[in-house]
C-alpha positions in Angstrom: -290.2 49.3 -27.8 -288.6 47.0 -25.0 -291.1 44.2 -23.7 -290.7 42.6 -20.3 -292.2 39.2 -20.3 -294.1 37.7 -17.2 -293.3 34.8 -15.9 -296.7 33.2 -17.4 -294.8 33.3 -20.8 -291.9 31.3 -22.2 -288.5 32.9 -22.1 -288.3 31.5 -25.8 -290.8 34.2 -26.6 -288.5 37.1 -25.5 -285.7 35.7 -28.1 -288.2 35.0 -30.7 -289.8 38.8 -30.5 -286.4 40.5 -30.2 -286.4 41.3 -34.1 -289.5 43.3 -33.9 -289.1 44.5 -30.3 -285.3 45.2 -29.4 -284.0 44.5 -26.0 -287.0 42.4 -25.2 -286.4 40.4 -21.9 -288.0 37.8 -19.7 -288.3 38.3 -16.0 -286.1 35.4 -15.4 -283.4 37.3 -17.4 -283.6 40.2 -14.8 -283.8 38.0 -11.7 -287.5 38.4 -11.4 -288.7 34.9 -12.0 -290.3 34.3 -8.7 -291.0 38.3 -7.7 -294.5 39.7 -7.3 -296.4 42.1 -9.2 -295.0 45.2 -7.6 -291.4 44.3 -8.2 -292.0 43.6 -12.0 -294.1 46.9 -12.3 -291.3 48.7 -10.6 -288.6 47.5 -12.9 -290.6 47.9 -15.9 -291.3 51.4 -14.9 -287.7 52.5 -13.9 -286.2 50.7 -16.9 -288.6 51.8 -19.9 -290.3 48.2 -20.5 -293.9 47.6 -21.3 -295.1 44.5 -19.7 -296.5 41.6 -21.8 -298.5 39.3 -19.8 -301.3 36.6 -20.1 -302.5 37.8 -16.5 -305.0 40.5 -16.2 -303.8 41.8 -12.9 -301.4 44.0 -14.9 -304.0 45.7 -17.2 -306.3 46.0 -14.4 -303.4 48.1 -12.5 -302.5 50.1 -15.4 -306.2 51.3 -15.4 -305.7 52.6 -11.7 -302.0 53.4 -11.8 -301.7 54.7 -15.6 -298.6 54.7 -17.1 -295.4 54.1 -17.2 -295.2 51.1 -17.6 -297.7 50.1 -20.6 -299.2 46.9 -20.7 -300.2 44.3 -23.3 -302.4 41.8 -22.1 -302.6 38.5 -23.9 -306.2 37.5 -23.5 -305.6 34.1 -25.2 -306.3 31.3 -23.1 -304.0 28.3 -23.3 -301.8 28.5 -26.3 -298.5 27.7 -27.9 -295.4 30.0 -27.7 -295.4 29.9 -31.7 -299.1 31.0 -31.6 -298.2 34.1 -29.3 -295.2 34.9 -31.4 -297.6 34.9 -34.9 -300.2 36.9 -32.7 -297.7 39.8 -31.8 -296.0 39.6 -35.3 -299.7 40.2 -36.7 -300.6 42.8 -34.6 -297.2 44.4 -34.5 -298.5 47.6 -36.3 -301.3 48.2 -33.8 -298.5 47.6 -30.8 -296.4 50.3 -32.5 -299.4 52.8 -32.5 -300.3 51.9 -28.9 -296.7 52.8 -27.9 -296.8 56.0 -29.6 -300.2 57.0 -27.9 -299.7 58.7 -24.7 -302.8 58.1 -23.8 -303.0 54.4 -24.0 -302.2 52.3 -20.9 -303.2 48.6 -21.9 -303.7 46.8 -25.2 -305.7 43.9 -25.1 -304.8 41.2 -27.8 -306.9 38.1 -28.2 -306.6 35.2 -30.9 -308.6 37.4 -33.3 -305.9 40.3 -32.8 -306.7 43.5 -31.2 -309.8 43.6 -29.0 -309.4 46.9 -27.2 -307.1 49.4 -25.9 -309.1 50.5 -22.6 -308.8 54.4 -22.0 -306.6 55.5 -19.4 
C-alpha cells in the first residue's frame, strides 16, 4: 500500500508512515508540490498510489470517477502531524481492509477513527 500525501500534509508524515505503508511519498517528493488536483490524481492513478488528504475534493472526485486511485480523507480539522500519525496507526487494520475492498473509493477518517467508507 503506497500513499501519496497531499500538500496540506507535512512531508515528515510520509517518512513517519513508511514503516506501515512502504513507498509512501509526499507530493513534493514527486515534483507535484504546486500541482493541481488533476495532476496529483493522474500521478497517483498511474503509479499505484492512494491519495491521503485533508481536502474533501479528492473524496468527492472519487465518488464521481471511482478508482483508481483510492482516497483516504482525513476529516480532522487542525491537528498536528503526530496526531495524524497516531490516527493512521490506530486505523491501520481498517485502512488495509479498505485497500483490499475493490468497491471502496474513499475512506473517511475522523479524530474518533473510521467514520465511513462511502459506496462507490
